[in-house]
C-alpha positions in Angstrom: 22.4 -39.7 1.6 24.2 -40.9 4.7 23.5 -39.9 8.6 27.2 -38.4 8.4 26.1 -36.1 5.2 22.9 -35.0 6.9 25.1 -34.0 10.0 27.5 -32.6 8.3 25.0 -30.4 6.5 23.3 -29.2 9.0 26.7 -28.1 10.7 27.0 -26.1 7.3 23.9 -24.3 7.3 24.3 -24.0 11.0 27.6 -22.0 10.4 26.5 -20.5 7.4 24.0 -18.2 8.5 26.0 -18.0 11.5 28.7 -16.1 9.2 25.8 -14.3 7.6 24.5 -12.5 10.4 27.7 -11.6 11.2 28.5 -10.0 7.7 25.5 -8.2 9.0 25.7 -6.7 11.4 29.1 -5.5 10.7 27.8 -3.9 7.5 25.3 -1.9 9.6 27.1 -0.8 11.9 29.6 0.6 9.0 26.7 2.0 7.3 26.2 3.6 10.9 29.3 5.1 11.0 29.7 6.2 7.6 25.8 7.9 8.0 27.8 9.0 10.6 31.2 10.7 8.7 29.0 12.3 5.9 26.7 14.6 8.0 29.9 16.3 8.9 31.4 16.2 6.1 28.6 17.7 5.1 28.6 20.0 7.3 32.2 20.8 6.6 31.5 21.1 2.6 28.9 23.5 3.6 30.9 25.6 4.8 33.5 25.2 2.4 31.1 26.5 0.1 29.8 29.3 2.2 33.5 30.5 2.1 33.7 30.4 -2.1 30.4 32.5 -2.4 31.5 35.1 0.9 34.9 35.1 -1.2 33.7 34.3 -4.3 36.1 31.9 -5.8 35.9 28.9 -7.8 38.8 27.1 -5.4 41.4 27.5 -2.4 44.4 26.6 -1.7 45.2 25.6 2.1 48.5 24.0 3.3 46.9 20.8 3.9 45.0 20.7 0.0 43.0 22.6 -2.1 39.5 22.5 -2.6 37.2 23.5 -5.8 33.8 25.2 -5.8 32.1 22.7 -9.1 28.5 22.9 -10.5 27.1 19.2 -10.4 23.6 18.7 -12.7 21.9 15.8 -12.4 18.4 14.9 -14.6 15.8 13.0 -14.4 11.8 12.8 -15.7 8.5 12.4 -13.9 7.1 11.0 -17.0 8.7 8.1 -18.7 6.4 8.2 -21.4 6.5 10.9 -23.0 10.2 11.2 -22.3 10.3 7.6 -24.1 8.8 9.7 -26.9 10.5 11.8 -27.4 13.5 9.8 -27.3 12.1 8.2 -30.2 11.1 11.4 -32.2 14.8 12.8 -31.6 16.2 9.3 -32.6 17.8 10.3 -28.9 18.8 6.5 -27.9 22.4 8.0 -26.2 20.0 9.5 -23.8 19.6 5.9 -22.6 22.7 3.5 -20.4 23.3 0.9 -22.5 22.2 -1.7 -19.5 19.4 -4.6 -19.5 16.7 -4.3 -17.0 17.6 -8.2 -15.8 13.6 -9.2 -15.0 12.1 -7.5 -17.9 14.6 -9.0 -20.5 14.5 -12.8 -18.8 10.5 -12.0 -18.3 10.7 -10.9 -22.4 13.1 -14.3 -22.8 10.3 -16.1 -21.1 7.0 -14.5 -23.1 9.1 -14.7 -26.3 11.3 -17.7 -26.9 11.8 -17.4 -30.4 13.1 -14.2 -30.1 16.8 -13.9 -29.4 18.4 -10.0 -29.5 21.3 -10.3 -31.2 24.4 -9.6 -29.4 22.4 -11.0 -26.1 24.6 -12.8 -24.2 23.6 -14.6 -21.0 26.0 -16.0 -17.9 24.1 -19.0 -15.7 25.9 -20.0 -13.0 24.2 -22.1 -10.0 24.0 -20.4 -6.6 22.7 -21.4 -2.6 20.5 -20.0 -1.6 20.3 -20.4 2.5 17.2 -19.7 4.6 17.1 -19.9 8.4 14.6 -22.7 9.9 11.4 -20.8 12.2 12.5 -23.1 14.5 16.1 -21.4 14.7 14.5 -17.2 15.2 
């Protein structure tokens, strides 16, 4: 590696860190603005829900648009061991989402290099990680 290469690489890392910091600052600012807007939307949604309740209506048309009252239901478990048993007993695998836990799959393959699950696809690519030097904190 020549002296020119070192200076060039030093410059690239310096610029990379500056861009990453700027991106983080913009993201933080946008998240703050988004949170403020979401709070305002929540207040308005509350008022519109109350309007539906007070008027026993499921939808209301205005000159600016129509709003609907719908029911959103979420399901979760606080006891994965029991849920797992229930799913197995009832052959209800379709209750789960179809995705693999990346870290657990990596660990399984590391622990069982002779067992390759059928249909498993793997895509590995090199990436760059840049860490700020302590001298430049």
